[in-house]
PyMOL Python script that loads the backbone (N, CA, C, O; Angstrom):
from pymol import cmd

cmd.read_pdbstr("""\
ATOM      1  N   MET A   1     189.235  20.420-110.566  1.00  0.00           N
ATOM      2  CA  MET A   1     188.815  21.041-109.267  1.00  0.00           C
ATOM      3  C   MET A   1     187.686  22.095-109.508  1.00  0.00           C
ATOM      4  O   MET A   1     187.866  23.005-110.318  1.00  0.00           O
ATOM      5  N   LYS A   2     186.627  21.984-108.868  1.00  0.00           N
ATOM      6  CA  LYS A   2     185.505  22.980-109.051  1.00  0.00           C
ATOM      7  C   LYS A   2     185.725  24.217-108.253  1.00  0.00           C
ATOM      8  O   LYS A   2     186.149  24.209-107.097  1.00  0.00           O
ATOM      9  N   ARG A   3     185.413  25.283-108.934  1.00  0.00           N
ATOM     10  CA  ARG A   3     185.586  26.602-108.370  1.00  0.00           C
ATOM     11  C   ARG A   3     184.178  27.222-108.154  1.00  0.00           C
ATOM     12  O   ARG A   3     183.295  26.953-108.968  1.00  0.00           O
ATOM     13  N   PRO A   4     183.937  27.999-107.150  1.00  0.00           N
ATOM     14  CA  PRO A   4     182.567  28.635-107.001  1.00  0.00           C
ATOM     15  C   PRO A   4     182.465  29.758-107.976  1.00  0.00           C
ATOM     16  O   PRO A   4     183.391  30.535-108.208  1.00  0.00           O
ATOM     17  N   LEU A   5     181.210  29.804-108.572  1.00  0.00           N
ATOM     18  CA  LEU A   5     180.870  30.889-109.472  1.00  0.00           C
ATOM     19  C   LEU A   5     179.686  31.515-108.878  1.00  0.00           C
ATOM     20  O   LEU A   5     178.573  30.990-108.894  1.00  0.00           O
ATOM     21  N   ALA A   6     179.961  32.677-108.342  1.00  0.00           N
ATOM     22  CA  ALA A   6     178.796  33.361-107.652  1.00  0.00           C
ATOM     23  C   ALA A   6     178.222  34.495-108.623  1.00  0.00           C
ATOM     24  O   ALA A   6     178.956  35.374-109.075  1.00  0.00           O
ATOM     25  N   LEU A   7     176.977  34.421-108.885  1.00  0.00           N
ATOM     26  CA  LEU A   7     176.273  35.328-109.775  1.00  0.00           C
ATOM     27  C   LEU A   7     175.364  36.200-108.909  1.00  0.00           C
ATOM     28  O   LEU A   7     174.532  35.750-108.122  1.00  0.00           O
ATOM     29  N   TYR A   8     175.618  37.545-109.143  1.00  0.00           N
ATOM     30  CA  TYR A   8     174.768  38.435-108.338  1.00  0.00           C
ATOM     31  C   TYR A   8     173.683  39.092-109.317  1.00  0.00           C
ATOM     32  O   TYR A   8     174.051  39.694-110.326  1.00  0.00           O
ATOM     33  N   PHE A   9     172.473  38.968-109.014  1.00  0.00           N
ATOM     34  CA  PHE A   9     171.417  39.610-109.773  1.00  0.00           C
ATOM     35  C   PHE A   9     170.864  40.830-109.171  1.00  0.00           C
ATOM     36  O   PHE A   9     170.029  40.770-108.268  1.00  0.00           O
ATOM     37  N   PRO A  10     171.344  42.026-109.686  1.00  0.00           N
ATOM     38  CA  PRO A  10     170.915  43.208-109.131  1.00  0.00           C
ATOM     39  C   PRO A  10     169.476  43.423-109.302  1.00  0.00           C
ATOM     40  O   PRO A  10     168.918  42.819-110.218  1.00  0.00           O
ATOM     41  N   PRO A  11     168.755  44.253-108.493  1.00  0.00           N
ATOM     42  CA  PRO A  11     167.310  44.418-108.644  1.00  0.00           C
ATOM     43  C   PRO A  11     167.111  45.189-110.003  1.00  0.00           C
ATOM     44  O   PRO A  11     167.893  46.060-110.387  1.00  0.00           O
ATOM     45  N   ASP A  12     166.035  44.803-110.667  1.00  0.00           N
ATOM     46  CA  ASP A  12     165.667  45.296-112.024  1.00  0.00           C
ATOM     47  C   ASP A  12     164.501  46.302-111.640  1.00  0.00           C
ATOM     48  O   ASP A  12     163.484  45.934-111.052  1.00  0.00           O
ATOM     49  N   LEU A  13     164.750  47.598-112.028  1.00  0.00           N
ATOM     50  CA  LEU A  13     163.819  48.670-111.765  1.00  0.00           C
ATOM     51  C   LEU A  13     162.540  48.454-112.401  1.00  0.00           C
ATOM     52  O   LEU A  13     161.528  48.881-111.844  1.00  0.00           O
ATOM     53  N   GLU A  14     162.462  47.802-113.570  1.00  0.00           N
ATOM     54  CA  GLU A  14     161.125  47.528-114.194  1.00  0.00           C
ATOM     55  C   GLU A  14     160.306  46.452-113.518  1.00  0.00           C
ATOM     56  O   GLU A  14     159.078  46.406-113.589  1.00  0.00           O
ATOM     57  N   TYR A  15     161.112  45.527-112.809  1.00  0.00           N
ATOM     58  CA  TYR A  15     160.362  44.454-112.112  1.00  0.00           C
ATOM     59  C   TYR A  15     160.562  44.484-110.654  1.00  0.00           C
ATOM     60  O   TYR A  15     161.339  43.663-110.166  1.00  0.00           O
ATOM     61  N   THR A  16     159.982  45.295-109.934  1.00  0.00           N
ATOM     62  CA  THR A  16     160.195  45.590-108.516  1.00  0.00           C
ATOM     63  C   THR A  16     159.805  44.352-107.654  1.00  0.00           C
ATOM     64  O   THR A  16     160.184  44.266-106.486  1.00  0.00           O
ATOM     65  N   ARG A  17     159.043  43.393-108.250  1.00  0.00           N
ATOM     66  CA  ARG A  17     158.765  42.319-107.464  1.00  0.00           C
ATOM     67  C   ARG A  17     159.986  41.315-107.204  1.00  0.00           C
ATOM     68  O   ARG A  17     159.966  40.507-106.276  1.00  0.00           O
ATOM     69  N   LEU A  18     160.983  41.429-108.049  1.00  0.00           N
ATOM     70  CA  LEU A  18     162.175  40.678-107.851  1.00  0.00           C
ATOM     71  C   LEU A  18     163.073  41.327-106.782  1.00  0.00           C
ATOM     72  O   LEU A  18     163.171  42.545-106.631  1.00  0.00           O
ATOM     73  N   MET A  19     163.723  40.391-106.051  1.00  0.00           N
ATOM     74  CA  MET A  19     164.582  40.745-105.009  1.00  0.00           C
ATOM     75  C   MET A  19     166.086  40.374-105.449  1.00  0.00           C
ATOM     76  O   MET A  19     166.308  39.576-106.360  1.00  0.00           O
ATOM     77  N   ASN A  20     167.031  40.981-104.769  1.00  0.00           N
ATOM     78  CA  ASN A  20     168.473  40.677-105.056  1.00  0.00           C
ATOM     79  C   ASN A  20     168.581  39.165-104.785  1.00  0.00           C
ATOM     80  O   ASN A  20     168.079  38.668-103.776  1.00  0.00           O
ATOM     81  N   LYS A  21     169.223  38.470-105.675  1.00  0.00           N
ATOM     82  CA  LYS A  21     169.490  37.026-105.482  1.00  0.00           C
ATOM     83  C   LYS A  21     170.979  36.785-105.790  1.00  0.00           C
ATOM     84  O   LYS A  21     171.524  37.448-106.672  1.00  0.00           O
ATOM     85  N   THR A  22     171.572  35.964-105.171  1.00  0.00           N
ATOM     86  CA  THR A  22     172.898  35.389-105.470  1.00  0.00           C
ATOM     87  C   THR A  22     172.854  33.988-105.577  1.00  0.00           C
ATOM     88  O   THR A  22     172.455  33.271-104.660  1.00  0.00           O
ATOM     89  N   LEU A  23     173.274  33.548-106.726  1.00  0.00           N
ATOM     90  CA  LEU A  23     173.277  32.131-107.093  1.00  0.00           C
ATOM     91  C   LEU A  23     174.784  31.651-107.037  1.00  0.00           C
ATOM     92  O   LEU A  23     175.649  32.238-107.687  1.00  0.00           O
ATOM     93  N   THR A  24     175.044  30.641-106.294  1.00  0.00           N
ATOM     94  CA  THR A  24     176.527  30.177-106.228  1.00  0.00           C
ATOM     95  C   THR A  24     176.493  28.709-106.725  1.00  0.00           C
ATOM     96  O   THR A  24     175.780  27.850-106.207  1.00  0.00           O
ATOM     97  N   LEU A  25     177.337  28.490-107.789  1.00  0.00           N
ATOM     98  CA  LEU A  25     177.427  27.134-108.405  1.00  0.00           C
ATOM     99  C   LEU A  25     178.886  26.706-108.131  1.00  0.00           C
ATOM    100  O   LEU A  25     179.838  27.485-108.175  1.00  0.00           O
ATOM    101  N   GLU A  26     178.967  25.384-107.842  1.00  0.00           N
ATOM    102  CA  GLU A  26     180.395  24.842-107.764  1.00  0.00           C
ATOM    103  C   GLU A  26     180.592  24.167-109.164  1.00  0.00           C
ATOM    104  O   GLU A  26     180.051  23.089-109.407  1.00  0.00           O
ATOM    105  N   LEU A  27     181.430  24.860-110.145  1.00  0.00           N
ATOM    106  CA  LEU A  27     181.607  24.248-111.424  1.00  0.00           C
ATOM    107  C   LEU A  27     183.088  24.183-111.824  1.00  0.00           C
ATOM    108  O   LEU A  27     183.899  25.067-111.548  1.00  0.00           O
ATOM    109  N   THR A  28     183.372  23.047-112.505  1.00  0.00           N
ATOM    110  CA  THR A  28     184.731  23.013-113.158  1.00  0.00           C
ATOM    111  C   THR A  28     184.834  23.962-114.187  1.00  0.00           C
ATOM    112  O   THR A  28     183.803  24.455-114.646  1.00  0.00           O
ATOM    113  N   PRO A  29     186.056  24.320-114.656  1.00  0.00           N
ATOM    114  CA  PRO A  29     186.241  25.217-115.777  1.00  0.00           C
ATOM    115  C   PRO A  29     185.482  24.644-117.024  1.00  0.00           C
ATOM    116  O   PRO A  29     184.863  25.390-117.784  1.00  0.00           O
ATOM    117  N   TYR A  30     185.548  23.441-117.182  1.00  0.00           N
ATOM    118  CA  TYR A  30     184.672  22.963-118.405  1.00  0.00           C
ATOM    119  C   TYR A  30     183.199  23.238-118.260  1.00  0.00           C
ATOM    120  O   TYR A  30     182.545  23.606-119.236  1.00  0.00           O
ATOM    121  N   GLU A  31     182.622  23.060-116.999  1.00  0.00           N
ATOM    122  CA  GLU A  31     181.258  23.272-116.818  1.00  0.00           C
ATOM    123  C   GLU A  31     180.926  24.763-116.932  1.00  0.00           C
ATOM    124  O   GLU A  31     179.874  25.140-117.446  1.00  0.00           O
ATOM    125  N   GLN A  32     181.806  25.565-116.462  1.00  0.00           N
ATOM    126  CA  GLN A  32     181.633  27.049-116.631  1.00  0.00           C
ATOM    127  C   GLN A  32     181.588  27.501-118.179  1.00  0.00           C
ATOM    128  O   GLN A  32     180.839  28.391-118.583  1.00  0.00           O
ATOM    129  N   GLU A  33     182.480  26.782-118.992  1.00  0.00           N
ATOM    130  CA  GLU A  33     182.307  27.115-120.411  1.00  0.00           C
ATOM    131  C   GLU A  33     181.097  26.632-121.011  1.00  0.00           C
ATOM    132  O   GLU A  33     180.563  27.282-121.909  1.00  0.00           O
ATOM    133  N   ARG A  34     180.583  25.476-120.570  1.00  0.00           N
ATOM    134  CA  ARG A  34     179.312  24.886-121.093  1.00  0.00           C
ATOM    135  C   ARG A  34     178.224  25.791-120.752  1.00  0.00           C
ATOM    136  O   ARG A  34     177.333  25.975-121.581  1.00  0.00           O
ATOM    137  N   LEU A  35     178.197  26.395-119.587  1.00  0.00           N
ATOM    138  CA  LEU A  35     177.215  27.314-119.021  1.00  0.00           C
ATOM    139  C   LEU A  35     177.166  28.563-120.052  1.00  0.00           C
ATOM    140  O   LEU A  35     176.123  28.959-120.573  1.00  0.00           O
ATOM    141  N   VAL A  36     178.316  29.066-120.248  1.00  0.00           N
ATOM    142  CA  VAL A  36     178.349  30.389-121.139  1.00  0.00           C
ATOM    143  C   VAL A  36     177.877  29.915-122.589  1.00  0.00           C
ATOM    144  O   VAL A  36     177.158  30.647-123.270  1.00  0.00           O
ATOM    145  N   ASP A  37     178.252  28.818-122.981  1.00  0.00           N
ATOM    146  CA  ASP A  37     177.892  28.345-124.334  1.00  0.00           C
ATOM    147  C   ASP A  37     176.361  28.174-124.305  1.00  0.00           C
ATOM    148  O   ASP A  37     175.758  28.686-125.248  1.00  0.00           O
ATOM    149  N   ALA A  38     175.697  27.582-123.439  1.00  0.00           N
ATOM    150  CA  ALA A  38     174.317  27.373-123.330  1.00  0.00           C
ATOM    151  C   ALA A  38     173.491  28.690-123.272  1.00  0.00           C
ATOM    152  O   ALA A  38     172.396  28.838-123.815  1.00  0.00           O
ATOM    153  N   LEU A  39     174.092  29.536-122.616  1.00  0.00           N
ATOM    154  CA  LEU A  39     173.378  30.930-122.486  1.00  0.00           C
ATOM    155  C   LEU A  39     173.592  31.560-123.974  1.00  0.00           C
ATOM    156  O   LEU A  39     172.669  32.166-124.517  1.00  0.00           O
ATOM    157  N   ASN A  40     174.724  31.404-124.539  1.00  0.00           N
ATOM    158  CA  ASN A  40     174.799  31.945-125.851  1.00  0.00           C
ATOM    159  C   ASN A  40     173.876  31.297-126.898  1.00  0.00           C
ATOM    160  O   ASN A  40     173.372  31.971-127.797  1.00  0.00           O
ATOM    161  N   ALA A  41     173.674  30.048-126.773  1.00  0.00           N
ATOM    162  CA  ALA A  41     172.757  29.248-127.636  1.00  0.00           C
ATOM    163  C   ALA A  41     171.323  29.872-127.469  1.00  0.00           C
ATOM    164  O   ALA A  41     170.571  30.029-128.431  1.00  0.00           O
ATOM    165  N   GLU A  42     171.010  30.205-126.225  1.00  0.00           N
ATOM    166  CA  GLU A  42     169.684  30.806-125.894  1.00  0.00           C
ATOM    167  C   GLU A  42     169.464  32.211-126.555  1.00  0.00           C
ATOM    168  O   GLU A  42     168.374  32.621-126.954  1.00  0.00           O
ATOM    169  N   VAL A  43     170.667  32.898-126.615  1.00  0.00           N
ATOM    170  CA  VAL A  43     170.664  34.146-127.259  1.00  0.00           C
ATOM    171  C   VAL A  43     170.318  34.079-128.852  1.00  0.00           C
ATOM    172  O   VAL A  43     169.503  34.786-129.444  1.00  0.00           O
ATOM    173  N   ILE A  44     171.077  33.133-129.354  1.00  0.00           N
ATOM    174  CA  ILE A  44     171.018  32.854-130.803  1.00  0.00           C
ATOM    175  C   ILE A  44     169.620  32.359-131.055  1.00  0.00           C
ATOM    176  O   ILE A  44     169.026  32.799-132.039  1.00  0.00           O
ATOM    177  N   LYS A  45     168.999  31.427-130.210  1.00  0.00           N
ATOM    178  CA  LYS A  45     167.634  30.854-130.509  1.00  0.00           C
ATOM    179  C   LYS A  45     166.624  32.084-130.548  1.00  0.00           C
ATOM    180  O   LYS A  45     165.779  32.146-131.440  1.00  0.00           O
ATOM    181  N   TRP A  46     166.723  33.018-129.609  1.00  0.00           N
ATOM    182  CA  TRP A  46     165.645  34.141-129.535  1.00  0.00           C
ATOM    183  C   TRP A  46     165.989  35.146-130.722  1.00  0.00           C
ATOM    184  O   TRP A  46     165.094  35.760-131.302  1.00  0.00           O
ATOM    185  N   THR A  47     167.343  35.281-131.054  1.00  0.00           N
ATOM    186  CA  THR A  47     167.524  36.117-132.246  1.00  0.00           C
ATOM    187  C   THR A  47     166.940  35.502-133.481  1.00  0.00           C
ATOM    188  O   THR A  47     166.334  36.230-134.267  1.00  0.00           O
ATOM    189  N   LEU A  48     167.068  34.260-133.709  1.00  0.00           N
ATOM    190  CA  LEU A  48     166.498  33.531-134.793  1.00  0.00           C
ATOM    191  C   LEU A  48     164.868  33.693-134.753  1.00  0.00           C
ATOM    192  O   LEU A  48     164.212  33.987-135.752  1.00  0.00           O
ATOM    193  N   ILE A  49     164.345  33.475-133.536  1.00  0.00           N
ATOM    194  CA  ILE A  49     162.864  33.718-133.525  1.00  0.00           C
ATOM    195  C   ILE A  49     162.567  35.090-133.771  1.00  0.00           C
ATOM    196  O   ILE A  49     161.578  35.321-134.467  1.00  0.00           O
ATOM    197  N   LYS A  50     163.231  36.034-133.335  1.00  0.00           N
ATOM    198  CA  LYS A  50     162.895  37.463-133.679  1.00  0.00           C
ATOM    199  C   LYS A  50     162.889  37.611-135.190  1.00  0.00           C
ATOM    200  O   LYS A  50     161.968  38.207-135.747  1.00  0.00           O
ATOM    201  N   GLY A  51     163.903  37.077-135.863  1.00  0.00           N
ATOM    202  CA  GLY A  51     164.040  37.186-137.293  1.00  0.00           C
ATOM    203  C   GLY A  51     162.912  36.595-138.034  1.00  0.00           C
ATOM    204  O   GLY A  51     162.501  37.122-139.068  1.00  0.00           O
ATOM    205  N   GLU A  52     162.315  35.349-137.469  1.00  0.00           N
ATOM    206  CA  GLU A  52     161.097  34.667-138.084  1.00  0.00           C
ATOM    207  C   GLU A  52     159.866  35.639-137.890  1.00  0.00           C
ATOM    208  O   GLU A  52     159.029  35.795-138.779  1.00  0.00           O
ATOM    209  N   ILE A  53     159.816  36.237-136.753  1.00  0.00           N
ATOM    210  CA  ILE A  53     158.611  37.149-136.437  1.00  0.00           C
ATOM    211  C   ILE A  53     158.654  38.197-137.417  1.00  0.00           C
ATOM    212  O   ILE A  53     157.605  38.512-137.979  1.00  0.00           O
ATOM    213  N   LEU A  54     159.787  38.809-137.709  1.00  0.00           N
ATOM    214  CA  LEU A  54     160.008  40.048-138.611  1.00  0.00           C
ATOM    215  C   LEU A  54     159.684  39.464-140.069  1.00  0.00           C
ATOM    216  O   LEU A  54     159.071  40.155-140.883  1.00  0.00           O
ATOM    217  N   LEU A  55     160.052  38.364-140.321  1.00  0.00           N
ATOM    218  CA  LEU A  55     159.763  37.829-141.787  1.00  0.00           C
ATOM    219  C   LEU A  55     158.366  37.312-141.977  1.00  0.00           C
ATOM    220  O   LEU A  55     157.958  37.012-143.099  1.00  0.00           O
ATOM    221  N   GLY A  56     157.617  37.201-140.880  1.00  0.00           N
ATOM    222  CA  GLY A  56     156.131  36.771-140.952  1.00  0.00           C
ATOM    223  C   GLY A  56     156.095  35.323-140.843  1.00  0.00           C
ATOM    224  O   GLY A  56     155.017  34.796-141.120  1.00  0.00           O
ATOM    225  N   LYS A  57     157.065  34.571-140.493  1.00  0.00           N
ATOM    226  CA  LYS A  57     157.013  33.114-140.355  1.00  0.00           C
ATOM    227  C   LYS A  57     156.417  32.727-139.115  1.00  0.00           C
ATOM    228  O   LYS A  57     156.085  31.553-138.951  1.00  0.00           O
ATOM    229  N   ARG A  58     156.237  33.620-138.191  1.00  0.00           N
ATOM    230  CA  ARG A  58     155.542  33.465-136.942  1.00  0.00           C
ATOM    231  C   ARG A  58     154.392  34.487-136.715  1.00  0.00           C
ATOM    232  O   ARG A  58     154.495  35.414-135.912  1.00  0.00           O
ATOM    233  N   PRO A  59     153.389  34.276-137.409  1.00  0.00           N
ATOM    234  CA  PRO A  59     152.359  35.390-137.423  1.00  0.00           C
ATOM    235  C   PRO A  59     151.660  35.653-136.085  1.00  0.00           C
ATOM    236  O   PRO A  59     151.043  36.703-135.903  1.00  0.00           O
ATOM    237  N   ASN A  60     151.756  34.708-135.156  1.00  0.00           N
ATOM    238  CA  ASN A  60     151.231  34.876-133.726  1.00  0.00           C
ATOM    239  C   ASN A  60     152.153  35.255-132.861  1.00  0.00           C
ATOM    240  O   ASN A  60     151.843  35.346-131.673  1.00  0.00           O
ATOM    241  N   GLY A  61     153.541  35.565-133.324  1.00  0.00           N
ATOM    242  CA  GLY A  61     154.594  35.832-132.389  1.00  0.00           C
ATOM    243  C   GLY A  61     154.541  37.235-132.066  1.00  0.00           C
ATOM    244  O   GLY A  61     154.150  38.068-132.883  1.00  0.00           O
ATOM    245  N   SER A  62     154.961  37.551-130.784  1.00  0.00           N
ATOM    246  CA  SER A  62     154.874  38.943-130.274  1.00  0.00           C
ATOM    247  C   SER A  62     156.406  39.479-130.333  1.00  0.00           C
ATOM    248  O   SER A  62     157.311  39.004-129.647  1.00  0.00           O
ATOM    249  N   LEU A  63     156.540  40.446-131.175  1.00  0.00           N
ATOM    250  CA  LEU A  63     157.846  41.039-131.369  1.00  0.00           C
ATOM    251  C   LEU A  63     158.270  41.752-129.995  1.00  0.00           C
ATOM    252  O   LEU A  63     159.423  41.659-129.574  1.00  0.00           O
ATOM    253  N   GLU A  64     157.411  42.369-129.413  1.00  0.00           N
ATOM    254  CA  GLU A  64     157.777  43.038-128.091  1.00  0.00           C
ATOM    255  C   GLU A  64     158.155  42.018-127.024  1.00  0.00           C
ATOM    256  O   GLU A  64     159.085  42.245-126.249  1.00  0.00           O
ATOM    257  N   GLY A  65     157.442  40.897-126.978  1.00  0.00           N
ATOM    258  CA  GLY A  65     157.742  39.850-126.130  1.00  0.00           C
ATOM    259  C   GLY A  65     159.059  39.198-126.340  1.00  0.00           C
ATOM    260  O   GLY A  65     159.793  38.880-125.404  1.00  0.00           O
ATOM    261  N   CYS A  66     159.346  39.003-127.615  1.00  0.00           N
ATOM    262  CA  CYS A  66     160.556  38.442-128.093  1.00  0.00           C
ATOM    263  C   CYS A  66     161.774  39.316-127.743  1.00  0.00           C
ATOM    264  O   CYS A  66     162.833  38.861-127.311  1.00  0.00           O
ATOM    265  N   ASP A  67     161.530  40.561-127.965  1.00  0.00           N
ATOM    266  CA  ASP A  67     162.623  41.608-127.634  1.00  0.00           C
ATOM    267  C   ASP A  67     162.905  41.587-126.237  1.00  0.00           C
ATOM    268  O   ASP A  67     164.078  41.722-125.886  1.00  0.00           O
ATOM    269  N   MET A  68     161.946  41.429-125.330  1.00  0.00           N
ATOM    270  CA  MET A  68     161.962  41.456-123.879  1.00  0.00           C
ATOM    271  C   MET A  68     162.911  40.223-123.501  1.00  0.00           C
ATOM    272  O   MET A  68     163.935  40.436-122.850  1.00  0.00           O
ATOM    273  N   ILE A  69     162.560  38.923-123.918  1.00  0.00           N
ATOM    274  CA  ILE A  69     163.200  37.702-123.754  1.00  0.00           C
ATOM    275  C   ILE A  69     164.646  37.803-124.195  1.00  0.00           C
ATOM    276  O   ILE A  69     165.585  37.491-123.463  1.00  0.00           O
ATOM    277  N   LEU A  70     164.770  38.250-125.418  1.00  0.00           N
ATOM    278  CA  LEU A  70     166.112  38.423-126.066  1.00  0.00           C
ATOM    279  C   LEU A  70     166.935  39.314-125.124  1.00  0.00           C
ATOM    280  O   LEU A  70     168.023  38.901-124.724  1.00  0.00           O
ATOM    281  N   ALA A  71     166.478  40.495-124.758  1.00  0.00           N
ATOM    282  CA  ALA A  71     167.257  41.358-123.927  1.00  0.00           C
ATOM    283  C   ALA A  71     167.690  40.738-122.606  1.00  0.00           C
ATOM    284  O   ALA A  71     168.816  40.980-122.170  1.00  0.00           O
ATOM    285  N   GLU A  72     166.808  39.916-121.925  1.00  0.00           N
ATOM    286  CA  GLU A  72     167.075  39.288-120.713  1.00  0.00           C
ATOM    287  C   GLU A  72     168.116  38.228-120.950  1.00  0.00           C
ATOM    288  O   GLU A  72     168.991  38.098-120.094  1.00  0.00           O
ATOM    289  N   ALA A  73     168.122  37.474-121.988  1.00  0.00           N
ATOM    290  CA  ALA A  73     168.974  36.456-122.378  1.00  0.00           C
ATOM    291  C   ALA A  73     170.412  37.109-122.593  1.00  0.00           C
ATOM    292  O   ALA A  73     171.411  36.600-122.086  1.00  0.00           O
ATOM    293  N   GLU A  74     170.456  38.081-123.248  1.00  0.00           N
ATOM    294  CA  GLU A  74     171.704  38.758-123.517  1.00  0.00           C
ATOM    295  C   GLU A  74     172.412  39.237-122.377  1.00  0.00           C
ATOM    296  O   GLU A  74     173.631  39.128-122.247  1.00  0.00           O
ATOM    297  N   ASP A  75     171.538  39.843-121.435  1.00  0.00           N
ATOM    298  CA  ASP A  75     172.071  40.443-120.211  1.00  0.00           C
ATOM    299  C   ASP A  75     172.681  39.343-119.313  1.00  0.00           C
ATOM    300  O   ASP A  75     173.782  39.442-118.772  1.00  0.00           O
ATOM    301  N   LEU A  76     171.862  38.302-119.215  1.00  0.00           N
ATOM    302  CA  LEU A  76     172.236  37.213-118.372  1.00  0.00           C
ATOM    303  C   LEU A  76     173.506  36.525-118.949  1.00  0.00           C
ATOM    304  O   LEU A  76     174.380  36.137-118.174  1.00  0.00           O
ATOM    305  N   HIS A  77     173.621  36.370-120.255  1.00  0.00           N
ATOM    306  CA  HIS A  77     174.830  35.813-120.959  1.00  0.00           C
ATOM    307  C   HIS A  77     176.050  36.649-120.662  1.00  0.00           C
ATOM    308  O   HIS A  77     177.136  36.112-120.445  1.00  0.00           O
ATOM    309  N   ALA A  78     175.888  37.938-120.648  1.00  0.00           N
ATOM    310  CA  ALA A  78     176.957  38.924-120.483  1.00  0.00           C
ATOM    311  C   ALA A  78     177.453  38.791-119.122  1.00  0.00           C
ATOM    312  O   ALA A  78     178.661  38.678-118.914  1.00  0.00           O
ATOM    313  N   ARG A  79     176.513  38.799-118.087  1.00  0.00           N
ATOM    314  CA  ARG A  79     176.864  38.818-116.640  1.00  0.00           C
ATOM    315  C   ARG A  79     177.581  37.522-116.349  1.00  0.00           C
ATOM    316  O   ARG A  79     178.592  37.532-115.646  1.00  0.00           O
ATOM    317  N   VAL A  80     177.082  36.373-116.878  1.00  0.00           N
ATOM    318  CA  VAL A  80     177.848  35.067-116.473  1.00  0.00           C
ATOM    319  C   VAL A  80     179.153  34.958-117.153  1.00  0.00           C
ATOM    320  O   VAL A  80     180.088  34.379-116.599  1.00  0.00           O
ATOM    321  N   LYS A  81     179.274  35.519-118.397  1.00  0.00           N
ATOM    322  CA  LYS A  81     180.589  35.489-119.099  1.00  0.00           C
ATOM    323  C   LYS A  81     181.573  36.371-118.416  1.00  0.00           C
ATOM    324  O   LYS A  81     182.758  36.044-118.465  1.00  0.00           O
ATOM    325  N   VAL A  82     181.205  37.496-117.758  1.00  0.00           N
ATOM    326  CA  VAL A  82     182.053  38.365-117.020  1.00  0.00           C
ATOM    327  C   VAL A  82     182.531  37.596-115.808  1.00  0.00           C
ATOM    328  O   VAL A  82     183.735  37.583-115.549  1.00  0.00           O
ATOM    329  N   GLN A  83     181.665  36.959-115.055  1.00  0.00           N
ATOM    330  CA  GLN A  83     181.975  36.161-113.904  1.00  0.00           C
ATOM    331  C   GLN A  83     182.965  34.982-114.119  1.00  0.00           C
ATOM    332  O   GLN A  83     183.903  34.756-113.355  1.00  0.00           O
ATOM    333  N   VAL A  84     182.662  34.218-115.279  1.00  0.00           N
ATOM    334  CA  VAL A  84     183.577  33.185-115.647  1.00  0.00           C
ATOM    335  C   VAL A  84     184.935  33.749-115.997  1.00  0.00           C
ATOM    336  O   VAL A  84     185.963  33.196-115.606  1.00  0.00           O
ATOM    337  N   SER A  85     184.945  34.893-116.760  1.00  0.00           N
ATOM    338  CA  SER A  85     186.284  35.332-117.147  1.00  0.00           C
ATOM    339  C   SER A  85     187.155  35.825-116.023  1.00  0.00           C
ATOM    340  O   SER A  85     188.385  35.837-116.081  1.00  0.00           O
ATOM    341  N   ARG A  86     186.381  36.262-114.915  1.00  0.00           N
ATOM    342  CA  ARG A  86     187.167  36.601-113.744  1.00  0.00           C
ATOM    343  C   ARG A  86     187.848  35.536-113.052  1.00  0.00           C
ATOM    344  O   ARG A  86     188.892  35.690-112.418  1.00  0.00           O
ATOM    345  N   LEU A  87     187.165  34.351-113.207  1.00  0.00           N
ATOM    346  CA  LEU A  87     187.679  33.127-112.486  1.00  0.00           C
ATOM    347  C   LEU A  87     188.927  32.546-113.353  1.00  0.00           C
ATOM    348  O   LEU A  87     189.742  31.783-112.836  1.00  0.00           O
ATOM    349  N   ALA A  88     189.007  32.915-114.559  1.00  0.00           N
ATOM    350  CA  ALA A  88     189.996  32.204-115.538  1.00  0.00           C
ATOM    351  C   ALA A  88     191.339  32.711-115.092  1.00  0.00           C
ATOM    352  O   ALA A  88     192.361  32.339-115.667  1.00  0.00           O
TER     353      ALA A  88
END
""", "prot")
cmd.dss("prot")
cmd.show_as("cartoon", "prot")
cmd.util.cbc("prot")
cmd.orient("prot")
């Protein structure tokens, strides 16, 4: 049985061009877990990229840009994980 997973995205003070958005997905418990896993994989990917930048393996990589993307990925992962855990 699919249960609605509503995600609320509060305004980000740094990015005033964004508005409040709510995304509602009808997901089975399995799909919810896969969504959390996919977001976790994204966090891991950007953590590895940051490590490669620090080691000099990506000389054209931007550490500041990577940090920004990683922080956003971690935040989104955490918010979705909280919503999924509330439905469990």
